[in-house]
Every structure is written in structure tokens, then in C-alpha cells.
N, C-alpha and C positions, 0 to 999 in steps of 0.2 A: 570374132564374138568379145574375145579379149577386149580390143580396141573400142567397142563400142561400150563394152561395161565399165572402162576405167573412164571414157567421155560421160557418162551418166554420173558414174561418182562423182568426179571434180565438177561438174553442172551442179550437182544436188549441195555440197560443199561450198561453192560460192553462192548461192542462193540461199544456203543456213548461215552465212555468214554477216551477207546482206541484210536478211532480216535482223541479225542479231544489232547490228550498227543502227541500222533505220531505230528500235527499240531504245537502244543506250539514246541514238536523239534527240527522238521526242521527249525522253526521261529528263533530258538535259535542258531542253525549250522548256518542260512543266515546271523546272524548279527557276528557270532563270523568270518567266513569268509571275511565281509566286513573290522572287525577290521583288520586281518592281512594285506586283499589289503590296507588299509591305513597306518601301521607301515612298508609298503614296498614302498609307496610313498611319505611320508612326508619326511624322511632323503633325499632323493635324490632331493626332491624339496626344501627342506632346506637348504644344503650345496650348492645348484647353488645360491640360492638369496643370500643368505650371503657375496659369494665370488663377486657376483655382486656387492654390496655395498659396498666391499672393492676393488674393480677395480676405483668405482670411486672418492674415498677417495685417491688412490693412484694416478688417475690423477687429482686430483685437481680441480674436481666437486663436489663442495657441495650441490647443489641446484638439481643435478640429486640424490645426497646419498639420500637427506633427500626425496624427492617427492618418490623415489622409496622403502625407508626405511617406510616411511608413508602407501603406498597403500601393503608393506609386515604385517606389522603388524596391519591391518585390513582387512584381508585375512586371516591371523593367526588367528584374533578372530573366524571369521565365520565359521573356518573349525573345532576347538574346541567346537563351539557350537553344530553343526551339526554334530560333533562327539560322542556327548550324545544322540542322538534321531537315531531312523529310517527312519525319513523319514522329507520332509521338503517342506518349501511352493516354489512352482514354480516360482516365480519373485524372491525369496530369492535366489534361486539355477542359477534361470538368473544372479545374481549380483556377486554370487560370480565366475562364469565363464568371466565373464567379467575383474572381477579382476587378476581373474590367465592369463588373457589373454592381459591384459595391464603390465602387468609385464613379461612375455615372450617376449613382441613387447621390452620394455625398453631393456632387455638382450642381447637382436638378432639384437639390432640398428634398427628398422622398416624393417626386411627383410621379413616380409609377412604380411596382412592386414587380417582382418576377419569381417566378418556381423554376426549378429544374430537377427533373425526375428521370433515374436512368434504371433501365430494367431489371430486374434480380440478377437474370442469367448474363447479363453484361459486368454487372459487378463482378472486382475481384478475377476477372478471366484473361488479363493480362491481353487486351487485346490494343492493336497499335492504328493509328487512321492517320489522315494526313493531316499535318500539323497548320492551325490559323487557315482552317476553311471555314469555319462557320461565323467566326467573329462579325468579318463585313454584313451579313444577313442580320445580325442582333443589332448591329451599330443601325441598319438600315430601319428596324421594327420600331427602335425609339427615338430616331430623330426624325423619319416620316410621320410615325404613324402614331403614337403614344405620347410624344411632346405635343401635339396639335389638339388633343382633345378638350375640346368646350364643355361638353358638359359635366358633371358632378359622380359618373360614374367613373370606379377606380381605372384606374390605367393599370393593365397587368398583360406583362411576359411569360411567357409559358415555353420552357425549353423541354420537349421530351427524346431522350436517345432509347430508341426500339430495336430490339431484336427481332429482323427476318426472316430467323430459322433459315438463312442461306449463310453459307461459308466466306462468302469474300463481300461481303458487305452490311453495312445496319443503315436504319433509317434514324433522322433526326428531324422532326416537327417542329418547327419555331413560328409561335402562335401570339399574335397580340390583336388587343381588341380596342384598335384606333382607330381614324379615319377611314383609313383604305384608301388601295392605291390610286382609284381615282380624284379622288380631292387631292390627294396628296401630287399628285402630278400637277394639278392646275395651282397649287400653293407654292411649290418648288420646280417651274421649270427651267430654271437656269441652276440645277445641281442634276438634271437627267443624265447629260455626258458622262459625266465623273462616274455616276452610280452605274451607268449600264456597262460601262467599262471594268469596274470591280467587280460585279457579276458575269460577264462573260466571260472573264479568265480565270475567276474560280469554275465556273463552268465547264471548260474547255480542259482546266488542270484535273479535275474531277473523272472527268470522261475519258481523258490520255491513261489515269490511273486504274478505272476502272476494266473490269475483266466482260463487264456485258457492252459491245461499245453499240448496241442499238441503243439501249434504254437512256433516258436523259436524266443524267443526276439530279436533278434539281427542276421542282413543279410548283407555280404559284397559284392558289387557290386563294380567290377571294369571297369573302364572307357575310351574306346577306340575310336580313330578318324577314319575314314572310312578307314586311310593306316594300323590300325593296331597297332599308335603309343598311348602310354599309357598317357590319360590325366588326371587322377589322382583316388580318391576312393572315394564312398560313404559308408557311413555307416547309414544302417537304425534300428534304435533302439525302439522297442518299451517297455513303461515305463507304469508298472500299476498305475492306480491311488488308494494311499492308504487312 
């Protein structure tokens, strides 16, 4: 009896140790993947931002160049700080998104507007979420939806941080009134592989960090009017709290 009990205890300890190792391994892989995503995103954004500063200088618009450079430097500092950690304060993430969007507004001559709302229960709550998990969806909404609008309707990007009344996650909705995913795929078929890769990496990262292994953390909703005309896209992103 004693030998059998000792054997069961040893087996249970080995199983627990193996589970801990697997969990640590998955966390490391997730962090490596997000570092890979950052390495793809940052050079592209860096090149476009520096090119915008160059254009302001060529046009002899020193004040605009100075404003853009100041915001760009602040955003780069925040991104470098965030890249050293796997999580970030919710309010800090919102500030990073505002800086990024303000730079894009300057670069595209205010061709779109944006709104960011945070549920009152989430403000000043000291919540931590995975860093840089939202920006890829915002970038896609701008590039593949809003900038391709041909009518005179205002291009609008809405970002809502919503309390789900759950202890382990919040909901972020990114909605644009752009041309829709179907038409965007037709116009930008050569970007399909890169876009799918960025989204799939983020989706897998959020799935591994989530305590709900069954629930898909990302949901795409195509918006249409009563006549079947595309009205844009909503992306629901369930972000785990860390």
C-alpha cells in the first residue's frame, strides 16, 4: 500500500511538472510570435512616418514636420517600452492608439476621423492587457476600408473598450464604415497573405493567453444596409486580462 501510494504521488508530481513546463513553453512561443509580428509591422510604419516628415520638409512646412516628429518620437518610445513586456496598462494602450491614429491622420490629411470610448467601469481600474494586440486591426481598418471610400460620406473609425462583466477578459470593438472586406479583397489581393498572417498570429496569441480555450477571441462582422450595400466591418476582439 505504501509503495503504491508513493508511486501515485510521484506520478502526480511528474504530471504537474510536465504541465508547468508546457504552460511556460506556450507562453514563450506566444511572446516570440508577437515579437515576430512587431518586426514585420514596425519597419513598414517607420518608413512611412519618416517619409511623411521628409515630405513636410520638402514642402517647407517646418511646424507640421516638428509636430509630426514630436508625436512620432513619443510613440516610438512607448512602443520600445511596451516591447520589453508582455502586458500593458489599459490606459497606456489607449494613449498609444491615440498617438498612432493622430500620426495617420496627419499623414493622410485628415481623410478619416476616429472615436475612442472606454466603459466607465474600465477607467482607472488598473487593468493589464496584452501589449500591441489591437493595432493590427486598426491598421487594417484604415488601409483596407476607410482610405478606399469613394463617396462623400465621412470616413469614421470607432474603437470601443467594453466591460463584459467577466473577471478574465474585456471586449474591444473596432468598427469602420469603409468599403467592406469583400471589395477590399478584390482591390488588395496582393496583401492577402501578409494580412492573414498578422491576424492569425494575434489570434493564436490571444487564444493561448485566454482562460477560455473554446471561445474564439476574434470575430469579424460584415455590415450591410437593407439593400445589401456594404457599410463597413466590425471586429470584436476579446482581450484577456493579465
